[in-house]
N, C-alpha and C positions, 0 to 999 in steps of 0.2 A: 189769368188768362185773358186772352183777348177774347173780340166781340166774335160771336159764330160766322164762319162762312156760308153756310147753310142753315135756314130754319124753316121748318116745317109747321106752320099753325092751323091749329084747329082743324086738320084736315078730314073729309069724309070723302069715303066713295061709293056710289051706289050703282048695283048691277039690276037694274029694274028696281023690283020690291026686295032684294038683297042687301043691307047695307053691310059692305066689307070690313070699312073703316069709317070709325064714330067718333069725330072730334080727337084724333092724334096730332100731339104735338111732340117736335122731336128735332133739335140740333146738333151740330157738329163744329167744333172750333180747329182754328190751326193748330197742327202736332197734335191732337186729342183721336184716342181712338174710343169712339161713342160705339157700346155694344147694345144692339137690339135684340132681346131674347125674347121666345116664346116656343112654345110646343106646335104641332103639325094642325095647321087651320086657324092659328091665331092672327093671321092677317098679314105675315111678314113680307111674302112674297107680292102681296097687291100693294102692300106701302111701297118696297123698295123700285117697283114698276111706276109707281107715281112719283116718287122721288126722280128718276130716271127717266122721264118723258114717255113711257109705254103707254100710260094712263093720265088723261087730266082729271084733275080731282073735281069732285062734284060741288064741293064746298071748301073754305079755307085758301089759303094763302102760301105760296112757295116763295119764300126770301132769300135771293143770292147775294151776298156782300153789301146788305143792308138795304137792297132794292126789289122791290116785287119782280116776280119774272113769270111767265109761261112759258112752258117748253111745249111746241109743236110735234117734237118728235124726240126719240133717243138721240138722233143725229145733233138736234139741238142742243140738247143737254150734255151732249159730250162736247159741243163748239164751246158751252160756257163752262167747261173744268167738271163737269160730273161726268164721273166714269163708272161703271158698273161691270164686274167680274162675275158673271153667271157659273154655275156647276156644271156647266159643260162646256165651259173657256171658248168656244168657238174658235177651235183650231182644226187644221188637216193633218192626223197622224202622219202621212207619208212626207208632208211637204217639210223642207227644212226648218230649223228654229228663227234662223233670218227673216224667211219667206213669212213664217207666221207672225213673225214680231212686227213687220211691215204690212200685213196684207191691208190692201187698197190705199195706203200711203206708201207706196216705194218711191226710195230715192232714185234719181233720174241722172243722167249726165248726156253730152251732147246738146247741139243746135235743137233749136225750137221744133223741125219738122222731123228730127232725127233723133230724138231722146229715146234713150235704152236706160233698163233697170240698171243701177250701179251698184253689182253685186258686192265688189269690194267695200265700198262704203257702208252696206246693209251688214254685213258681216262684222266689220269692226265696230260698228256704233252696237250692235248685238252683243258682242263678245264682251264692252266695256260696259253697258247696262247690266249684263248679267251678273258680271264681276262685283260690281257697286253693291248688288244684292247678296252676294256672299256665294255665287253659284260659279265655279270654274268649267265653263265648256271645253269640250274636248276640241268640237270645232261647231262653227254657227251653221255649219253645212248639215249637219247630222241632221235626220229626220226627227221631230220634235215625238214623234210616237215610242223614240228610244230611252225617252225621258222619264222620271219617275213622276209618280203624280204631283208631289209637291213642287218638283220643279218647274213640269208644266205650269203649276199654280204661279209658280215666280216668275216664269215668261209673261204671262197676263198682267201680274201687277206691275213688272217693268215697263211693259208696253204702255200702260195706263201713266204711269209716271213720266215716262220719258215725253209722251204726247200733250202733257202740259195739265193731268188732273189736279184739281184743286180739292175734290173730294172724291175719294175712293170707296165703293160702296163692294163689299165684299159676300156674295151670298154662299153662305156655308163652306167657307173654303177647306175646311179641316174634317167635312163630316165623312168623305170613303178614303181617308189617309189612314194610314200606321203612324205609331209613335214616332218616329223618326221624321217620316214626312211632315207630320204635324208640327214638330219641332222648329223643321225650317221655315214653314210655311209662317208661324208665328214669331220667329227672328226675323223675317222679312218684311212684316207687318210693322215690328217696332223701327226698323231702318226707315221705312215709309214715312212712319210719323214723325221720326228725327227729321226728316228734311223739309217739315211742316206742311205736309198733305193732311187733311182731315179724313180720317179713316172713320167708316161704318161699319162694323164688323157683324153680321147678321149671324148668328146661331142658335142652336137650342142645346148645346153645351157648354154648361156654366163653368166647368174647369178650364176649357180652352179660353172661353171669353175672360175669366179672372185673370189668367197669364198676361194681355196684354190690354186690357181694358182700362181707361180713367174714369168713366161712368158708363150706368148699365141701365138700360129703360126695358121693363119687361111688357111683353104686350100680350093681350089676351082677349080672343073674339072680338075683334078689331078696336078694343080698348087699349089704353094706357093704364097700367095699375102704378104707375109712378116712375121716377128715376131717381137713382143714389150715386154720390160718388166711390172711389176706389175706398174701403177704409169704413162707410158707412152701412154696408149691409155684407152678410157673410153668405157663404156659399149655399148653405142649407135654407137661408131666407130666401135669396134668390130661385133657388130650385123649389121651394113652398109656392112661390107667387107664380111659377111658369107652369106648375100643375094643377092650380086650382085652388090653393091653401086650405080653406076651412073644408071644402067640398072633399077633397083629399084626405084631409084628418079624420072626416066622418067615415069615408069608407076604411081607411086602415083600421078605425076601431070596431068597425062590422065585422072585418076579416080576421081580426085578433092579433093586429100589429103585423101581418105578413108582407105589406108593400114597401 
């Protein structure tokens, strides 16, 4: 596999006396889905916010396309091709799918002083990009709130890819979805990966991660517990690392094997 697009090297993040990240290293390659796994409080949210320009690392280095880089803001990270899709999706339910797709980057037509929103172009592009992801919309003008949770996730993913994402960070994209919607989102991730985009899949669900992941890194209390490629680690081993390993085994023994 080719060299990494994005490499987070020995990242630390301090909030006063609190060390949220303590020497975390992580990378993602073109066309790869690298899963970052961890239980609540493991440091996943802080790490992806550092990766996407919300926080600056206290120590360590971010390397993009082989060159060190500092993101001053999420906008700067997006401009460099690092797109993050958060759980809330940043969509307006009563607004059309096309308007949500192009929010803040609307296509226009007309002269310089008389430019106006080009709804026809926006609708055509939205329909085309969604079809690429396996979603056939009734109309790009329908309210995005009429779509299922999985379809809204796909809108956010398609939007990021259309606007040039090299690395797509997905924050718990399947956490609130049913089985069918989860399957659709995982299929979308596979399509994106095949387009050469590097995908960072954040989750605490081992089954979902194993369905699409090429590599798996476990984060626990702000530290990485190791990285394994597909086939090198089992579902049970990943779950054990996430849950605290030996600590969980000891607790299970004291409770008579009820965990």
